[in-house]
C-alpha positions in Angstrom: 61.0 11.4 24.0 58.3 14.0 24.1 56.9 16.2 21.4 57.0 19.9 21.9 54.8 22.4 20.0 55.3 26.2 19.8 52.4 28.4 18.8 51.8 32.0 17.6 54.5 34.6 18.4 56.4 32.0 20.3 56.8 29.9 17.2 57.9 33.0 15.2 60.4 34.1 17.8 62.0 30.6 18.1 61.9 30.0 14.4 60.3 26.6 14.9 56.8 25.1 15.2 58.1 22.2 17.4 60.6 19.5 18.0 61.1 16.1 19.6 63.1 16.2 22.8 64.5 13.6 25.3 63.1 14.3 28.7 65.6 16.5 30.6 65.0 14.6 33.9 62.9 11.9 35.4 60.6 12.8 36.9 60.0 15.9 34.9 57.4 18.7 35.3 56.3 21.5 32.9 58.3 23.9 35.1 61.4 21.9 34.9 60.9 21.6 31.1 60.6 25.4 30.8 63.8 25.8 32.8 65.6 23.4 30.5 64.4 25.2 27.4 65.3 28.6 28.9 68.9 27.4 29.4 69.3 27.4 25.6 69.7 31.2 25.9 68.7 34.1 23.6 65.1 33.8 22.4 64.6 30.7 24.6 64.7 33.0 27.7 61.0 33.6 27.2 60.5 30.3 29.0 62.0 31.7 32.2 60.8 35.3 31.9 57.2 35.1 30.7 54.7 34.7 33.4 51.8 34.6 30.9 53.2 31.7 28.8 50.6 28.9 28.8 51.2 25.1 28.6 49.1 22.1 27.7 50.1 18.5 28.1 48.2 16.1 25.8 45.8 18.9 24.9 44.9 19.7 28.5 45.8 23.1 30.1 48.2 22.6 33.0 50.4 24.5 35.5 54.1 24.4 36.1 53.8 21.5 38.5 52.1 19.1 36.0 54.1 16.0 35.3 55.6 15.3 31.8 56.4 11.7 30.8 57.8 10.0 27.8 55.4 10.0 24.9 53.6 13.2 26.0 52.8 16.1 23.7 53.6 19.5 25.4 52.4 22.7 23.7 53.5 26.2 24.7 51.7 29.3 23.6 51.4 33.0 24.6 47.9 34.2 25.8 45.6 35.0 22.9 43.8 38.3 22.7 40.8 38.9 20.6 38.9 41.8 19.5 
Protein backbone atom coordinates (compact mmCIF):
# COMPACT_ATOMS: atom_id res chain seq x y z
CA UNK A 1 0.00 0.00 0.00
CA UNK A 2 1.00 3.60 -0.62
CA UNK A 3 -0.47 6.81 0.72
CA UNK A 4 -1.58 9.37 -1.85
CA UNK A 5 -2.08 13.04 -1.01
CA UNK A 6 -3.81 15.60 -3.25
CA UNK A 7 -3.30 19.33 -2.68
CA UNK A 8 -4.82 22.69 -3.64
CA UNK A 9 -7.10 22.77 -6.70
CA UNK A 10 -6.35 19.12 -7.38
CA UNK A 11 -7.88 18.20 -4.02
CA UNK A 12 -10.92 20.34 -4.77
CA UNK A 13 -11.44 18.89 -8.27
CA UNK A 14 -11.08 15.29 -7.11
CA UNK A 15 -13.15 15.81 -3.98
CA UNK A 16 -10.54 14.09 -1.83
CA UNK A 17 -7.46 15.06 0.17
CA UNK A 18 -5.94 11.60 -0.29
CA UNK A 19 -6.30 7.86 -0.13
CA UNK A 20 -4.47 4.61 0.41
CA UNK A 21 -3.87 2.57 -2.72
CA UNK A 22 -2.41 -0.81 -3.59
CA UNK A 23 0.54 -0.38 -5.96
CA UNK A 24 -0.77 -0.76 -9.52
CA UNK A 25 2.38 -2.61 -10.64
CA UNK A 26 5.72 -3.78 -9.34
CA UNK A 27 8.00 -2.08 -10.08
CA UNK A 28 6.06 1.17 -10.19
CA UNK A 29 7.06 4.71 -11.07
CA UNK A 30 5.39 8.08 -10.54
CA UNK A 31 4.57 8.13 -14.25
CA UNK A 32 2.92 4.69 -14.09
CA UNK A 33 0.99 5.78 -11.02
CA UNK A 34 -0.25 8.88 -12.85
CA UNK A 35 -1.42 6.72 -15.76
CA UNK A 36 -3.21 4.39 -13.36
CA UNK A 37 -5.02 7.30 -11.69
CA UNK A 38 -5.90 8.91 -15.05
CA UNK A 39 -7.59 5.66 -16.12
CA UNK A 40 -10.30 6.41 -13.52
CA UNK A 41 -11.67 8.94 -16.02
CA UNK A 42 -13.45 12.29 -15.64
CA UNK A 43 -11.65 14.60 -13.16
CA UNK A 44 -8.81 12.07 -12.88
CA UNK A 45 -7.75 12.80 -16.46
CA UNK A 46 -5.70 15.68 -15.07
CA UNK A 47 -3.04 13.08 -14.22
CA UNK A 48 -2.62 12.38 -17.95
CA UNK A 49 -3.17 15.85 -19.39
CA UNK A 50 -1.44 18.27 -16.99
CA UNK A 51 2.23 18.76 -17.75
CA UNK A 52 2.59 21.11 -14.78
CA UNK A 53 1.34 18.67 -12.13
CA UNK A 54 4.13 18.14 -9.58
CA UNK A 55 4.88 15.08 -7.47
CA UNK A 56 6.82 14.32 -4.32
CA UNK A 57 7.71 10.91 -2.93
CA UNK A 58 8.33 10.90 0.80
CA UNK A 59 8.44 14.72 0.75
CA UNK A 60 11.11 14.96 -1.99
CA UNK A 61 10.29 16.46 -5.37
CA UNK A 62 10.62 13.85 -8.12
CA UNK A 63 10.06 13.30 -11.82
CA UNK A 64 7.93 10.75 -13.64
CA UNK A 65 10.69 8.15 -13.62
CA UNK A 66 11.03 8.11 -9.81
CA UNK A 67 10.31 4.72 -8.26
CA UNK A 68 7.39 4.19 -5.90
CA UNK A 69 7.41 1.29 -3.46
CA UNK A 70 5.11 -0.07 -0.77
CA UNK A 71 4.93 2.23 2.25
CA UNK A 72 5.76 5.40 0.30
CA UNK A 73 3.83 8.65 0.57
CA UNK A 74 3.18 10.23 -2.84
CA UNK A 75 1.87 13.79 -3.01
CA UNK A 76 0.51 15.46 -6.14
CA UNK A 77 -0.09 19.17 -6.47
CA UNK A 78 -0.45 21.84 -9.12
CA UNK A 79 2.20 24.54 -9.36
CA UNK A 80 1.70 27.29 -6.82
CA UNK A 81 1.72 30.91 -7.88
CA UNK A 82 2.22 33.79 -5.56
CA UNK A 83 1.87 37.45 -5.74
